[in-house]
ZAKEKOL-54704 format. One record per atom (N, C-alpha, C): x, z, y; residue in one letter. Coordinates in steps of 0.02 Angstrom, whole numbers, plus 50000, padded with zeros to 5 digits. Last residue first. Example, Ala and Ser with C-alpha at 12.3 -4.5 7.8 and 13.67 -1.06 7.14 Angstrom:
BEGIN
506425035449888S
506845035749947S
506455039450002S
506605039049716A
506155039049775A
506605039049835A
END
This chain:
BEGIN
491545137250755D
491395143850731D
491545148050797D
492295124150776D
491795126950830D
491465133150821D
493155113450713D
493025121450717D
492755123750756D
492445098350652D
492695102650726D
492485109850698D
492825087650502F
492455093350537F
492845096950606F
493825080150478I
493265076950475I
492825081650514I
495185084350545Q
494915077350548Q
494205075250540Q
495135098550476Y
495015096750566Y
495005089350574Y
495305093750339T
494685097150369T
494515096850437T
496225087350258N
496055084750318N
495275087950344N
496275094350140Q
496835091550172Q
496615091550240Q
494875096050106L
495255101950118L
495785099750167L
494595081950070V
494335084250121V
494625092250140V
495635080449976T
495725075750029T
495255079650076T
495095089649866D
495765091649890D
495875086349964D
493845082449831I
493905091449870I
494435091949896I
494245071849782V
493745072649833V
493925078949872V
495135076049664R
495375072349723R
494975072349779R
494025081649600V
494605085749615V
495065081549683V
493475069849556Q
493245074849593Q
493585079949614Q
494475063549487W
494195060549546W
493725064149594W
494555071749362G
495185070549419G
494895068949477G
493195069549313A
493495075849343A
494135074649388A
492955054949270D
492845058349333D
493115063549369D
493205055349136A
493855054749177A
493595055449252A
492075058749068I
492605064649096I
493255061749130I
490965050749181N
491145051249114N
491725058149122N
489205044049225S
489855047849236S
490125048249166S
487865039049195G
488565034349189G
489185037449210G
487155050449311P
487095045949255P
487655038949254P
488215062749375A
487895058649405A
487765053649313A
488555080349405T
488725074649350T
488255069849394T
489305089449548G
489015088649479G
489065083149442G
490045092149648M
489855085449648M
489405085249575M
490275107649665L
490025102549716L
489765096849709L
490855107349527T
490275113849564T
489895110149619T
492025100049519P
491325100349482P
490755102249497P
492745106849628G
492645099849617G
491985098849573G
493205119549644F
492455116249647F
492195111049644F
494375120249560V
493695125349548V
493145122849579V
495035110849595I
494985111149534I
494305116049526I
495145114549741A
494745107849712A
494625107349653A
495935125649733L
495245125249764L
494865119449737L
497185118249701N
496725124649660N
496055125649683N
497275112049809Q
497245108849726Q
496885112749692Q
497545119549904S
496985116049913S
496925112149840S
497855135649820S
498175130249859S
497595124449872S
498025151249800M
497495146549807M
497675140749853M
498785163049826R
499025158249764R
498445151949755R
498695173549901N
498175171849854N
498235167249815N
499925171649995T
499655178549947T
499175177349906T
499945157950025A
500585161449995A
500445167649976A
498705155050053S
498835153349994S
499575156549961S
498005155250177N
498265160850143N
498555159550072N
497525141750195E
497905144250247E
498265152350224E
496455142850093M
497065138350080M
497565141450124M
495405150350156V
495665153050114V
496295149650089V
495075141750259R
495405147950293R
495935151050221R
494575131350191H
495165128550234H
495605136850240H
493395138550161L
493985136950115L
494675135350121L
492815137550274H
493045144350249H
493635143550198H
492605122850308L
492925127750350L
493295134450316L
491755120450184T
492405117150177T
492875121950249T
490635129350216L
491065130450146L
491775126450166L
490175120950337A
490395128950328A
490835131750291A
490125108150281R
490575110950342R
490615117550347R
489095110350191V
489725107950149V
490295108950223V
487975113350273T
488215118950213T
488875116150195T
487675104850350A
487905110650368A
488365115550336A
487545093550241Y
488185092850289Y
488205099350326Y
486325097850186N
486985099050159N
487575097750202N
485335099050304P
485565104850271P
486175104650235P
485345083550333D
485755089550382D
485935096150332D
486105073050190P
485625075250231P
485905081650292P
487695062950231L
487445067550206L
486765070750240L
488425055550302S
487845051850302S
487355056850261S
489655061150334N
489275060650377N
488505057850372N
490215059450205I
489945067150212I
489575064850283I
490425045350192I
489935048150159I
489705055650187I
491505046150314A
490975042650329A
490365044350275A
492535053550247H
492195056650317H
491505053050317H
492835044650146L
492535052150117L
492235055750197L
493425034650215S
492935034450177S
492475040550161S
494395042250276D
493965040750321D
493375037350275D
495385047250163R
495085052050213R
494455048350258R
495595032950119R
495335039050079R
495005044250117R
496345028050226V
495775026450198V
495375030850155V
497585038450214I
497075037850273I
496405033450273I
498195037350080D
497675043550108D
497315041250172D
497855024149984D
498005024750053D
497785032050075D
497225022949854D
497915025049857D
498075028049938D
495535026849836H
495995022849862H
496575026749864H
494745035349749K
495095029549706K
495625026249757K
493775040549819A
494285045849812A
494875042149767A
492775032549831A
493305033849880A
493865036149873A
492115031149707E
492615025649728E
492995026849780E
491675045049715I
492185043049671I
492575037749687I
490765044449818F
491395048449828F
491895047149765F
489795034349776A
490235030549824A
490855038349829A
489305041049660S
489785036649638S
490145033649710S
488545051349725Y
489105053049669Y
489695046549667Y
487475049949814N
488185049249839N
488715049249793N
486445055749740E
486375049149766E
487155046549789E
486855069149705R
486825064349653R
486935055849687R
487575079249844T
487115074049801T
487175068849754T
488455089349862L
488725083849880L
488155076549864L
487725099149805L
487985100049867L
487975092349902L
486565092649674P
487245096049690P
487335095449774P
485025097649657D
485355092649668D
486025094949690D
484665110949611P
484285104849584P
484835099549599P
486035123549608L
485565119149652L
485265113349605L
486615131249524D
486155131849518D
485645126649560D
487995130049585R
487885127649516R
487145127049497R
487985136949701F
488025128949711F
487735126549647F
487715150649657F
487225146849684F
487325137949706F
488865151049584Q
488335152949548Q
487835147949599Q
489755151949693K
489895147649653K
489185145649612K
489355165249748L
489395160549793L
489265152649735L
489545174049642L
488865171949664L
488735166349711L
490885172949629G
490615170349590G
489855168549598G
491225180849764A
491505172349739A
491185168949687A
490575192549730V
490415187549781V
490675180649782V
491585195849628S
490905195449605S
490445190649670S
492735197549697N
492665192749662N
492035191249613N
492375209449779V
492215204149818V
492555197949761V
491775223149763D
492065217649714D
491895209649742D
491135234149805H
491825232449811H
492085227749775H
489705230349789F
490015235549750F
490855235949749F
489005225449893F
489175221649855F
489835224849785F
488945237249979N
488355232049955N
488405227849912N
490045240150008E
489675244949965E
489245239849947E
490655232450112P
490795232150044P
490545235550002P
489615226750252N
489815234650206N
489985231750122N
489525213650256R
489955216450301R
490185223550270R
488505207850175F
488935208650146F
489665212250206F
486935215350177D
487285213150231D
488065213950204D
485895217950077L
486345210250071L
486605209050137L
485305229650117N
485765227650067N
486075223150041N
484175224850199S
484785225750230S
485395228050167S
483265210650133S
483625218150115S
484165219350161S
482885197850145G
482985200450205G
483195209450183G
482715193850000S
483485191650041S
483455195050106S
482275199849862D
482265202349941D
482605201049981D
482275191749754T
481615195649778T
481695197549848T
483475184349766D
482905180549754D
482255184849764D
484515194449807F
484285188449844F
483515185349836F
484415201549677L
484085205149746L
483955199849796L
484835192849605N
484065195249590N
483925198449649N
486195191849630K
485785185649634K
484925188149628K
486555204649627L
486435201249689L
486015195649677L
486505206949467K
486185211649510K
486005207949603K
487295195649428N
486655196049408N
486135200549457N
488635200549484V
488365195049503V
487605193949491V
488645213049404H
488695213949480H
488395207149505H
488695208749274P
488195211849289P
488165212749359P
490115199749275V
489505197249265V
488665202949287V
491405201949393S
490995205349360S
490065201849334S
492265185249429G
491855193449444G
491495196849380G
493515176449377S
492865177949374S
492705185449380S
494725167549494L
494635175349442L
493775174549438L
494635159949589R
494795157649511R
494645162149451R
494035165049699Y
493725158949671Y
494005157049611Y
495735172049725I
495035171949725I
494695164649712I
497015173649678G
496595171349615G
495835171649631G
497355188049768E
497615184349728E
497145180649672E
496755190549935V
496575192449868V
496875187349808V
496655188050052N
497305189650016N
497295192249950N
495265185050064L
495725179950085L
496425181850063L
494285196050063G
494585191750012G
495115186350020G
493715201650154Y
493955205750110Y
494315202250070Y
493075192450255L
493365199450280L
493735202650221L
492885183050195D
493365179750246D
493535187250266D
492015185950100V
492755183450076V
493135183950132V
490835190150171A
491265193850140A
491925191550115A
490695177250221Q
490675183150269Q
491145186750234Q
490305168950124I
490845165950156I
491055172350192I
489005176850090C
489595176150032C
490275174150078C
488165175250193Q
488525182450174Q
489075181050129Q
488065159850178Y
488275163650245Y
488635169450236Y
487405159450055V
488055155750084V
488485159050125V
486155166350091V
486715168850032V
487505166050044V
485745158750184M
485985167450200M
486445168450149M
486055142150204P
485715147550176P
486065154250185P
486115134150362V
486615136150310V
486175141150273V
484975133350444A
485525126050421A
485935128950362A
483545141250418L
484285141950418L
484685135650401L
482205140850397G
482295137550462G
483225142350455G
481595144350280D
481905149850301D
482125148050372D
480895133050229R
480665138750227R
480775143150272R
481655121350246E
481005122250282E
480735128650284E
482805124950196Y
482825125150267Y
482155126850304Y
482455125750055L
482475132350106L
482565132550153L
482135113550055K
481575116950036K
481875124650067K
483495107350057S
482965104450102S
482365109350103S
484175113649955L
484445116650026L
483725113950058L
483065119649813S
483595114449850S
483685115449907S
483315134049712V
483005130149767V
483405123649808V
484255140849632G
483805136449601G
483425131749655G
484065156149735F
484385151849690F
483915146449645F
482895159449803V
483395157849831V
483895152449782V
481085164249808P
481955163149776P
482175160349825P
480015174349853R
480455170049909R
481095168249853R
478525179649812P
479115177049780P
479435173549843P
477615191149900P
477695184149880P
478405182449861P
477595207349848A
477795202649893A
477735195049871A
476355216549785I
476855211549770I
476945206349796I
475425231349764Q
475645225849834Q
476355222049806Q
474655236549624P
475375235549658P
475305230849706P
473155242449613A
473445237249593A
474065238549641A
472955259049560V
472985255149633V
473335249449601V
471965270049482P
472525266349464P
472375261449517P
471565285949560P
471465279949518P
471775275249522P
472545301149521S
472315295649562S
472035289049548S
473345307849438Q
472665310349484Q
472255306949530Q
474335301949396R
473865304849347R
473205306549384R
475175297749488L
474675292749474L
474195295349428L
475855308749505A
475505307649545A
474935303149532A
476905309449397P
476315313649394P
475635313049446P
477215292849321N
477375296449377N
476715301249391N
477795291349159R
477305290249209R
477205295749269R
478895283749082E
479045290449115E
478355289049160E
479565274748933Y
479285274848984Y
479025281749018Y
481275272148891K
480845276648885K
480225276648946K
482555260748808P
482145263448876P
481515266648856P
483715267948720L
483195264648712L
482845266448773L
485515271748804G
484905272448747G
484415268648750G
486305267848873T
485865272748906T
485365274748857T
488045264848893R
487605264948852R
487035270648884R
488695256849038P
488555262048995P
488025262748966P
489435239149004S
488965245849046S
488925251649013S
491145234849019L
490405237148975L
490105240749011L
492465232749067K
491715230149103K
491055231249068K
493295238548985P
493235241949051P
492565238849098P
493395227848900H
493235233248889H
492995238348944H
494345215948915Q
493665216948947Q
493295222748927Q
495445220248843S
495515220448910S
494765218648951S
495085216748719S
495285225048740S
495035224848806S
495305203148707L
494575207048706L
494455212648725L
496465201348732Y
496055199848786Y
495405202048777Y
497195206348633D
497195209448690D
496765207748742D
496535199148521N
496485206648523N
496585210948593N
497225186848564L
496355187648553L
496225194348563L
498605188548544D
498195186848606D
497555187848620D
498655192448419K
498695197748460K
498575196148536K
498445179848352D
497985186948338D
498035192448385D
499385172148396N
498785170448403N
498265176048393N
500815172048464D
500515176748416D
499775176448432D
502275162648472I
501555164548490I
501275168248442I
503705160348437A
503545166848469A
502775168648476A
503685147348419L
503745150848360L
503445158448370L
504035142648536V
503475141248514V
503295145848456V
505545147848547T
504885149748589T
504165147748567T
506135142948438D
505975149148435D
505465151748481D
506215128748494R
505765129848447R
505555138248428R
506745128848596L
506195128248612L
505825130048545L
507865146348604S
507835139548580S
506995137548605S
508135157348759R
507835155048665R
507755149048667R
509235165148852A
508825158948822A
508695159048771A
509995177248810E
509315177348839E
508995172048830E
511005174448654S
510865172948721S
510185175948743S
511125176448515G
511135182448554G
510795180348615G
511585161748492P
510775164948457P
510685171348498P
512315149948570K
512265157048564K
511555159148541K
511775136548599L
512175139548541L
512245146448522L
509955133448632P
510575136148643P
511185137248585P
509155119048625S
509315124348583S
509985126648596S
508655115248756I
508335115048696I
508375119648644I
510005115248814C
509285119048852C
508955118848806C
510805108348745L
510825115248739L
510365118648777L
510295094948757G
510265098748702G
510295105148690G
510565094048900N
510035094448882N
509795097948804N
511955092448878S
511605099148923S
510865098348904S
512175082748814L
512475089648767L
512015094248813L
511675072148890V
511285072548822V
511645079848792V
512725073848995L
511905075048997L
511545075348932L
513865070648935K
513755077848979K
512905079648967K
513755057248893E
513885062048841E
513615069248878E
513695053049042N
513185051948991N
513175056148942N
514915056649080L
514325058449117L
513685058049061L
515805048148999S
515805054248996S
515125057849031S
515155035749048A
515165037448983A
515235045748978A
515745037349185F
515125034849177F
514995036549075F
517005037749161K
516715042349194K
515975043949183K
517335025449131Q
517495030549071Q
517115036949111Q
516925018549233M
516625015449174M
516595022949118M
517925023049320Q
517155023949340Q
516825023549269Q
519085016249273L
519035024349272L
518315025849285L
518755002049285A
518835006149211A
518715013349216A
518785001249433L
518065000749394L
518225003749319L
520125005449446G
519545010249489G
518925008849440G
520734996049377S
520845002149359S
520305007249382S
520324984549452D
520184984449389D
520384992849364D
521084987749576C
520274985949577C
520014988449509C
522444989749549E
521984995249589E
521224993249579E
522624975449516R
522674981449457R
522264987849485R
522284967649616V
521824967949560V
521914972249512V
523274972049703I
522544973649729I
522144973449653I
524414968649643D
524444975449650D
523514977449665D
524184953749645Q
524214958049588Q
524034966049593Q
524374953749795L
523634951749756L
523654953749683L
525524956549803A
525064960249835A
524444958749805A
526274946149738Q
526474953249718Q
525704957649750Q
525914935749802V
525564935149729V
525664943149710V
526434939349923T
525794935949916T
525514937749858T
527714938349889E
527584944749926E
526744943149924E
528064924849846P
528164931749780P
527794937249825P
527764915849961R
527394917449884R
527404924549854R
528894923150036T
528064922250067T
527714923149991T
530124922049978K
529884926750012K
529054927350031K
530504910449913T
530794917449902T
530554923649934T
529534901049942E
529554902749871E
529984909149859E
529554899550078L
528984901150051L
529004903049972L
530874896350110E
530474903650130E
529964904950086E
530894884350064S
531394890250024S
531074896450063S
530094879050123R
529784879050055R
530434884450034R
530674878650247E
529974881350259E
529894882750175E
531874872350223A
531924880050251A
531194882650251A
531364859450183A
531674863150138A
531864870150165A
530734855850318A
530394854850260A
530644861550208A
531814855550396V
531404860350420V
530994860250357V
532634845650330Q
532844851150343Q
532414857150353Q
531804835550347V
532014835650274V
532364843750277V
531794832850476K
531164834150434K
531354836750364K
533024827150513A
532844835850536A
532204837050492A
533194816650428Q
533654822150413Q
533404830350458Q
532184809450514Y
532094811050427Y
532604817150425Y
532814807350624D
532234811950625D
532104814250548D
533984800050591Q
534124807350612Q
533504812050608Q
533484789350536D
533894793450498D
533934799450523D
532884784250660A
532484786350608A
532784790850551A
533914780550735A
533664786750764A
533144788950708A
534534771650645Q
534834777950666Q
534474783150683Q
533544761450663A
533584765350609A
533994771250610A
533654758750802K
533114762550776K
533134765650721K
534964754450806R
534844759650839R
534084763150818R
534744741750722L
535204746350696L
535054751950743L
533744733750791L
533574736050738L
534074744650725L
534584731750923D
534154735750903D
533954738550858D
535494723950831E
535764730050879E
535154734550881E
534884712550803E
535174716350757E
535344723850774E
534424707650929H
533954709850893H
534284715550820H
535614703850995Q
535394709451013Q
534724712450962Q
535984693550882A
536504700150899A
536024704250931A
534874685450914G
534764687850844G
535314694250854G
535154682251048S
534654683851032S
534754689350965S
536264672951033K
536384679351056K
535684683451050K
535824663550945H
536514668050912H
536464674650954H
534674656951007G
534594662250946G
535224666250918G
534494648751108K
534864654051120K
534974660851054K
533774640251054F
534254638651073F
534784643751087F
532874652350940G
532754646450975G
533654643851003G
532514659150780F
532894659250840F
532754653150873F
530914668850720M
531354661850720M
531784662650787M
530384678650622K
530924679250658K
531334672950673K
529414675850520G
529264676450585G
529864676550642G
529704679350398S
529214683650421S
529094682450497S
530574669350372Q
529914668450352Q
529544672550374Q
531664675750417R
531414670750474R
530774669550449R
531874686550315G
531784688150386G
531454681750446G
532014677650206A
531584682250222A
531444684250272A
533504673750239S
532864670550240S
532114673450245S
534604685650295D
533964685350239D
533484681350258D
535594688450381G
535274684250384G
534874680750326G
536114700350369T
536404694850323T
536064689250333T
535434707650468R
536334707850473R
536454703750424R
534154707650435A
534474704750506A
535094703750505A
534074713650312R
534014706750323R
534144703450385R
534504727250360D
534924722350311D
534804716350316D
533384730750457Y
534084727650484Y
534564726050434Y
532424730650359E
532384726950411E
533014724150447E
532974741750294E
532914734950260E
532704730850312E
532844751250384A
533484751450348A
533454743550321A
531514754150411L
531864750350480L
532564748450436L
531034756250288A
530664751550317A
531184747650357A
531564770350286D
531734765750236D
531634757850258D
531084776750394Y
531664775750396Y
531944769450344Y
529654776250343K
529724772950395K
530694771950415K
529884785250230A
529564778150225A
529774773250288A
530244796650294K
530664792050250K
530584785150239K
529084802050376S
529754799150396S
530304797050365S
528324804050268K
528184797450306K
528624795950352K
528864815150207R
528844808950174R
528644803050213R
528924823750313M
529524821250288M
529364814350240M
527484824850307A
527794823250389A
528574819550350A
527384830650186A
526944825250198A
527334821550251A
528014843250202E
528314838050176E
527924831750171E
527284849150314L
527964848350320L
528154843950284L
525964852250236E
526134846450290E
526784843950319E
526474860250164A
526204853450133A
526194849350179A
526924871350231V
527454866950194V
527144861650167V
525674874450270R
526184873150319R
526714869450276R
524904878750158Q
524764873850193Q
525314869150234Q
525654890750125E
525594882850083E
525344878050106E
525554899050244A
526244896450226A
526054890050172A
523884898950211A
524184895850279A
525094893850262A
523984906850095L
523744899350093L
523964895950163L
524444919450148G
524654916550100G
524574907150093G
523544922650246S
524174922050265S
524594917950213S
522174922150210Q
522444918750252Q
523164917250273Q
522294930450093K
522274923750080K
522284920150142K
522704942250146W
523264939350108W
523134931850092W
521474945350203G
521934944250250G
522484941650206G
520454944450091K
520564939250161K
521154939450197K
521064955150009R
521044947849992R
520864943150044R
520684966250102S
521354964950087S
521454957450054S
519204964950093K
519484964450162K
520304963250136K
519164967349947D
518734961749978D
519264958750043D
519694981849938A
519914975049907A
519704967849941A
518714987250013M
519274987150034M
519794981250007M
517444985849957L
517614981150004L
518214981050032L
517894989949814A
517734982649827A
517704980849891A
517825004049860L
518425000749840L
518234993249839L
516395005549902E
516945006049948E
517645003149930E
515835004349782T
515715000049841T
516115000749886T
516325014049716L
516655008649691L
516455004049747L
515805025949781D
516595026149770D
516705017749760D
514505022249766E
514625022249834E
515485021449821E
514305025349633S
514025018749646S
514385018349726S
514785038249616M
515175033149584M
514995026749621M
513645043949687Q
514305044649714Q
514685039649688Q
512615039849583Q
512625038549656Q
513265039349701Q
513035047649474L
512945040449458L
512985037949539L
512825060549532S
513495058949517S
513405051149511S
511365061549540A
511815062449600A
512605059649584A
510985059649417A
510835054749470A
511295054049534A
511495071849355F
511805067349330F
511745060349382F
510675082149438Q
511385080949445Q
511765074449422Q
509435076049391I
509465076549463I
510275075149475I
509575081049247G
509505073049286G
509625073249341G
509785093949271N
510285090449236N
510235082349253N
508575097849313D
508985099749361D
509535093949333D
507685093949209A
507675091949246A
508115091249305A
508065103149104M
508275096649099M
508235092149165M
507465114549181R
508165113949185R
508515106649154R
506205110249167E
506385112249237E
507205110649228E
506125113749023H
506005105749043H
506215104649115H
506285126049017V
506665122548977V
506655114549006V
505115129949099A
505765133549116A
506255127949092A
503895127248998M
504205124249061M
504825125149111M
504365136248907M
504385130148894M
504305124948952M
504165148448961D
504795147948946D
504805139648927D
502665145948984D
503175147149052D
503895145949033D
502275145448853Y
502245142448904Y
502835141248941Y
502605159248820A
503005154148784A
502995147748827A
501685166848906R
502365167648895R
502795162448871R
500575161748858G
500735160748914G
501535161848947G
500665166348732F
500525159748723F
500635157348803F
500615180148743T
501235177348711T
501175169748729T
499545181948871G
499865184348827G
500425181448805G
498205168548909G
498725171548920G
499195174948873G
497375152048940R
497595158348896R
498265162448924R
496315149149062H
496875146849016H
497195153948980H
495595152049174E
495095148849125E
495655147749056E
496295157249272G
495975161749219G
495605158349161G
497915147449275R
497295150649318R
496825154349246R
499165144649234Q
499055152949262Q
498275153349278Q
499095131449206M
499015137149145M
498855143749171M
499285126449351A
498565125449304A
498575132049249A
500595129149362D
500045132149394D
499435131549372D
501155121149248Q
501085128249258Q
500785131649290Q
500865108149295S
500465111549211S
500525119449215S
501645106949406A
501045108749412A
500625110049363A
502885109949365R
502615114949409R
501885114149406R
503065097949266C
503065104649254C
502755110649302C
502765089349361L
502385089449319L
502435096849287L
504035090049456K
503395091349481K
502905092049423K
505055087849354K
504945095149380K
504325095449416K
504745073649318L
504675079649260L
504605085949296L
504985068149440S
504295066649411S
504145073149361S
506335070249448N
505895073049504N
505165073549484N
506865062049333A
507045068849349A
506515074349390A
506405050349387H
506155053749314H
506335060949324H
507035047749505E
506335047449496E
506115051249442E
508475049049446D
508245053749500D
507325054649497D
508545038649361E
508555044449332E
508265049549397E
508265026849451L
507985028449385L
507865035249362L
509415029149548A
508745029249562A
508085029449515A
510465027149445A
510415033549496A
509635035949516A
510265012949409R
510105018049361R
510125027049390R
510665006849542K
509835007949510K
509805011949456K
512035013149556K
511355013649600K
510725013249583K
512475006749435L
512435012449443L
511965015649481L
512384992249467F
511994994149404F
511825002049416F
513164992249581L
512374991449592L
512014993849533L
514414993849524S
514184999049558S
513354996449578S
514384983049445F
514404987449407F
514154994549451F
514504972149535E
513924973049497E
513854980249457E
515734977549601K
514984976749633K
514464977649591K
516544972649509A
516604980849531A
515974981949570A
516534960749485S
516234964749428S
516174972449472S
516854955649617A
516214956049585A
516134959049542A
518324960049604I
517724962249650I
517114960849626I
518814951649494S
518784960749492S
518224962049546S
518514939849565Q
518184941349480Q
518124948049473Q
519494939449651K
518654939049671K
518394940649607K
520604939649595L
520404946249612L
519764945149641L
520614926749540R
520654933749491R
520364938549535R
520724919049659N
520134918949606N
520174924349566N
522014923849704L
521364925149739L
520714925249707L
522834919149589M
522704926249594M
522034927349637M
522704904749610V
522514908949547V
522314917049566V
523134903649735S
522464902549733S
522174905349665S
524534907549714I
524214910849761I
523494909349750I
524984897849620G
524864905249612G
524574909449655G
525184884649630I
524484886849623I
524434894149606I
526294880949654E
526084880249711E
525254883849698E
527254895049539S
527054887849563S
526614887749629S
527414908449506T
527784905049546T
527594897549568T
526204909849422L
526334914349477L
526774910549519L
526584901049306V
525974899649356V
526034904149420V
527734905849268D
527724900149297D
527134897949338D
527444918849209Q
527924918349280Q
527894910949317Q
526464915949116V
526294918949154V
526704919549234V
527374908749039Q
526914904749064Q
526634908549108Q
528294919549004A
528614915549040A
528054908349064A
527404929048944K
527614931548984K
527964924549048K
527044922548824T
526554923248875T
526864924848921T
528334921448766E
528114913948795E
527434915748852E
528544935148738H
529034931948782H
528784924248797H
526934943348734S
527474939648704S
527904937048767S
526304959048794P
526334952048789P
527034948648793P
525984972448705A
526364969948757A
526404961948746A
524324980048667T
525004975648648T
525284973748701T
523434993948714A
523554985648711A
524254984348698A
523195006248688A
523345003348615A
523474995448641A
522675013148809P
523455011648802P
523595007748738P
521365012848762Q
521505008348813Q
522265008048809Q
520715019748684T
520955014548651T
521295011348719T
520155031948730A
520705034248706A
521115026448668A
519025027248772A
519505028548835A
520205029448800A
518015029748683G
518265024248687G
518855024248739G
517965041748620N
517355038648685N
517545031048679N
518575050948567D
518175045548512D
517655041148575D
519305058948646P
519795055948611P
519245050948573P
518535062148814P
518555063248740P
518935057748703P
519435061248964A
519005058548918A
519015059148853A
520555066149054A
519815069849027A
519415067848990A
521565057849073P
521515061649003P
521075064648990P
521795047849191T
521265049349155T
521245051649087T
523075043749214E
522625048149267E
522015049349243E
523485033749132A
523545038949118A
523435045549176A
523075021549186S
522565025449135S
522975031549123S
523315021049362S
523425020749307S
522965023949248S
523465017949537M
522875021349480M
522885018949423M
END
């Protein structure tokens, strides 16, 4: 693997400077050759290969961690875009040119997130390739280390044995020479001759000669073996090992350099791709630049379009009210009208409604849930889109004045003007008008604190315990509403009302506010309702 295999790098990114390395001088070449052919050649190359492997592993670890960071950032950006886009599509936000521009802006960010995900995947693959290269190099290094150092050790041991044999041989030769020449040093060293000293001296001299000759033969044999092993080491084993280690070092270093060049190229590609997402090069292309997208917002047009869309909701003009007396009353004395005692529903606490009507779930709640279950589960934006204000007011007035009327049987859609969105609005209005919110001010702080638990199970169980402590009318109503909203959520594929969207609509409505609360609680209110909806059947039994 050489630098000639990587021509794709741009000429100004640093890769082009690689071939500019100058050739080593004759002196450097000679020094390198001396080191490689010496007894330290193998150990030096093993240390150098160890450095290359460590460098490859470290850069591989960097790529792995960078890939994780990039992937987390890209996925978080994509999630943020989708959440913001879904929120912006609700009825309380602007539409028109602003809505289209916002969708295009989120699309730009999603493309940038896709670029980041691809970048992270490439880095992860590069990290795996480098790790594999380092592992293969390390495996080869261990093999050559074992064979190369074993040969060096074997030669060292043979030469040590040779030197020991030579020392023994020299000692015996000197002792024989002293015995042969009758050197006094021999007698002083304890070699004393008695009455038969002449015969014993000759025999001693012969014994020393025989030992010296045997030592000489052993010494010659060890010299020959050591010379042969050293010749084998210097002409074959050491050069082969050094050359193999050099090849592994070059392969490892080349692979590392290639991945670094690729890393630089991928960084340039990422920045360039994101730049093209923000500002495409072709002015006539379908994709607009982010600047052009924002400049396309027409505030006046959006306002006029919105106002004109409300025109069909206007009530017909009937002129000024005019009094008309019934002719029958002109002939009979005036009779005081029999006015039924008022039985208001809206603005009355759940406990009073329960005491008065004997219903665990107020009739208005029951009828509204029944109507949405029958006619609104597949209506896009149910509970998010506003109904007709006149229709909501008429239905509210009818419940407050004659809640037992047959016209309040919502199984017949004519009784709510075939406008299921108005029924949804009536239900939300009932909860907003309660003197004490459905989840009660007393438990407000407990609900907020429970929502702050990061662990899903702990948060669910904490909310479950608080709900179980609610007064009976509140608990029954919460249960009926939650089971109903869960049915709405199950049809989110068509009505686009996920648990998160429903929680955004009902969070403030069901929890209200409490002394000391602040605007930051809005997010926790949404989390309370979202968690309850996500765990409906763990908190309530569906025995309807």
